[in-house]
C-alpha positions in Angstrom: 55.3 6.3 -18.7 53.5 9.4 -19.8 53.7 11.0 -16.4 57.5 11.6 -16.3 57.4 12.6 -20.0 54.6 15.2 -19.4 56.3 16.5 -16.3 59.5 17.0 -18.2 57.8 18.7 -21.1 55.9 21.0 -18.7 59.2 21.9 -17.0 61.1 22.7 -20.2 58.6 23.8 -22.8 59.1 27.5 -22.2 62.8 27.3 -22.4 64.3 28.8 -25.6 65.2 26.0 -27.9 63.2 23.6 -25.7 63.3 20.5 -27.9 66.8 19.3 -27.1 66.6 19.9 -23.3 63.3 18.0 -23.3 64.7 15.1 -25.3 67.8 14.9 -23.1 65.8 15.1 -19.9 63.4 12.3 -21.1 66.3 10.0 -22.1 68.1 10.8 -18.8 65.0 10.0 -16.9 63.8 6.8 -18.6 66.7 5.7 -20.8 65.3 6.4 -24.2 62.7 8.5 -26.1 59.6 6.4 -26.4 57.5 6.6 -29.5 54.5 7.9 -27.6 56.5 10.9 -26.4 56.8 12.3 -29.9 53.2 13.6 -30.3 53.3 15.0 -26.7 56.5 17.0 -27.5 55.2 18.1 -30.9 51.9 19.4 -29.4 53.7 21.2 -26.5 56.2 22.9 -28.8 53.7 23.5 -31.7 55.9 21.6 -34.2 55.1 18.6 -36.4 55.7 15.1 -35.2 58.1 14.7 -38.2 60.2 17.6 -36.9 60.5 15.9 -33.5 61.2 12.5 -35.1 63.8 14.2 -37.3 65.7 15.6 -34.3 65.6 12.3 -32.5 67.0 10.4 -35.5 69.5 13.0 -36.5 71.5 12.8 -33.2 73.1 9.4 -32.5 72.9 10.2 -28.8 69.1 9.6 -28.6 67.8 6.1 -28.4 64.3 5.0 -29.4 64.6 1.8 -27.5 66.0 1.1 -24.0 69.7 0.3 -24.0 71.1 -2.8 -22.4 72.8 -2.9 -19.0 76.1 -2.0 -20.7 76.6 0.5 -23.6 79.7 0.3 -25.8 80.3 3.4 -27.8 82.9 3.1 -30.5 84.4 6.2 -32.2 83.8 6.3 -35.9 85.6 9.7 -36.6 88.4 10.0 -39.1 91.2 10.2 -36.5 90.2 6.9 -35.0 89.6 5.3 -38.4 93.2 6.3 -39.3 94.4 4.4 -36.2 92.5 1.2 -36.8 88.9 1.8 -35.7 87.5 0.0 -38.7 89.2 -3.3 -37.8 88.2 -2.8 -34.2 84.6 -2.1 -35.3 84.5 -5.4 -37.2 85.8 -7.3 -34.2 83.4 -5.6 -31.8 80.3 -6.3 -34.1 81.4 -9.9 -34.5 82.1 -10.4 -30.8 78.8 -8.9 -29.7 76.9 -10.5 -32.6 75.1 -7.2 -33.4 75.6 -4.1 -35.5 75.6 -0.5 -34.4 72.3 0.8 -32.9 71.5 -2.7 -31.7 71.8 -4.9 -28.6 73.7 -8.2 -28.3 71.6 -11.4 -28.6 72.0 -12.0 -24.9 70.7 -8.5 -24.1 73.6 -7.4 -22.1 75.4 -4.9 -24.4 74.2 -2.1 -26.7 76.6 -1.0 -29.4 76.5 2.6 -30.5 78.6 4.7 -32.9 80.0 8.0 -31.7 81.8 10.5 -33.8 84.4 11.7 -31.4 85.3 10.9 -27.8 87.9 13.7 -27.7 91.0 11.6 -27.5 91.9 11.7 -31.2 95.7 11.3 -30.8 95.4 8.0 -28.9 92.8 6.1 -30.9 91.0 4.0 -31.6 88.8 4.9 -28.7 85.7 3.4 -27.1 83.6 4.2 -24.1 82.0 1.5 -22.0 79.2 2.8 -19.8 80.5 6.3 -20.4 84.1 5.5 -19.3 86.5 6.2 -22.1 89.4 3.9 -23.2 92.2 4.8 -25.6 94.4 2.8 -27.8 91.9 -0.1 -27.8 93.1 -3.2 -29.7 90.8 -6.2 -30.3 92.5 -8.0 -27.4 92.0 -5.1 -25.1 88.4 -4.8 -26.1 87.9 -8.4 -25.2 89.5 -7.8 -21.8 87.4 -4.7 -21.1 84.2 -6.5 -22.1 84.9 -9.4 -19.8 85.7 -6.9 -17.0 82.3 -5.3 -17.3 80.5 -8.6 -17.2 79.8 -8.9 -20.9 81.8 -12.1 -21.4 81.5 -13.8 -24.8 
């Protein structure tokens, strides 16, 4: 796995503010930021491993483990909370049998929080495999989940 990572680092290391482009490119290429990439990035950018780790863990977008075949992102922002996102979140966690930043027991769905999907007036919102859905009720979530092959 080091070859794609080292190629990406080499391609972006001289870019101003290179850390985020490197992290995005690695995740786009292999689906997550593997632990063994951290020292490679730190060495190339002349920063500490803790600094690279801090950036990876600060942004919810970056994954440290591969995601499942399907990714459900549920908006946790205030506008969606005001429109029922907390109840939806409870239902989603129960239905999938996992919490945020985790994968369902059957390995088919990863659940991730997101702090705005840009459709604040029509929440609560989710995205399944990067396709956004508005006004999602618990029943609609169940229907969407079945449609993507994540039957429960």
